[in-house]
N, C-alpha and C positions, 0 to 999 in steps of 0.2 A: 772781846768785849764781855765783861762779866754781867751776871743777871741784874745787878743793881743799876748799872749804867744803862742797860737795855730798858729796864723798867722806867727809869727817869726820862729817857728819850721818848718812850711811848706816851708817858703822861704829858710831857710838854707838847708833843705833836697834837694830842687830842684836847689840849687846854682850851676852854671856851666853847667846846662842842659837846652837846649831850651825847651819851652813849648810843641812843637810838638813831639820832641824826648822823653820827659818825659811821655807824654800821651801814646805814642806807647809802651814804656817800661812797663808802668803800666798795660796796657791792656794785653800784652803778659804774664806778671807775673800772673795776675788774671786768665787768661785762663788756665795756667798750674796748678794752685792750685785748682781752683773751676770750676768744670764742672757739668752741669745739664742735666739730661736725663729724659724723660717722655715716658713711654710705657703703652699701654692699652692691657689687656689680658682678655680672657673669662675663667671663671672657668669651667673645664670639668670633674673634678672628681666627683664621685657619691655623696659624702657627703658634698661637698663644703669646706669652710674653717673651718674645725672642729679642735678639740684640737691637734691631732697628726700633721695635716698639718700646723697649726699655730705655733706649736713648731719647726717644721723643717724650716719654713720660718724665724722665729725669730733667730734661730741658724745660718742660712746662712747669714742673714742680719747683725748679730753682727760681722761677720768677715770682714766687710767693714768699712772704715773710713767715708764714705758718710752718710749724714742724709737721711734716706729712709722713705718716706711716702706712705702708701697705702690708696687709696680713693675708696669708693663705695657710689654712690648716694649722694654725698656731705659730707658724714661722713668720717673722716680721722683717721688713726692709725699710730703710729710709728711702722715700720716693725720689730724693734728690741724688741718689747714688745708683747709677746704672748697674754696677757690679753686684750690689745687694739685691736689686730687682731680679737680675738673672738667676741668682741663687735660690729664688723662690720656686723655680722650675714649674711655672704656672702654664697649664695647657688649656686648649679650647674646652669650654664647659666648666672650668674651675671658677669658684666664687672668690673674689677678692674683696676685702674689707678695707676701705680707706678711712683713716682717721686724721683729721687736720686740726691742729690746735694753734691758735694765734689770731691776730687782729683780722686776717683775711681767711681764716679757716673755712667757713662755710663756702665761700666762693672757690677756694682751692679744691675742696673735696668734690664739689659739683662739677667743676671744669674737668678734673681728672677722670671722674666717673663718666662724663660725657664722651671723652676721648676713647675710653675703653669700650663703652656701649657702641660707639661708631665703628668698632673693629679697627681702630687706628687709621681709618680711611684707606685701608689696603685694598678694598673692593675685590 
């Protein structure tokens, strides 16, 4: 699509709507569809982010529409991928940063952080 066609489509889309009103509407729609949340949490379970814990985290994360990234010391992993989580080599005491972006991002980030805070209920 060339720039002229794109410009024409954009103008016809906003026809009849003032620029200020259109901008407000766009921001409201984007906020309702895409929300981003970032939570930092310390690993407290004895064995860190091992296979069973990674599997549980990936299973829970897969239940959300949000894109969920887990970060440790600059390395990142898709929370829905157990193999990527294991490659973080996260040990007890390490801080993980969870960023969730999507319609259910805040709920996803808080739920995953809660699981980590609980030590994966490994007792």
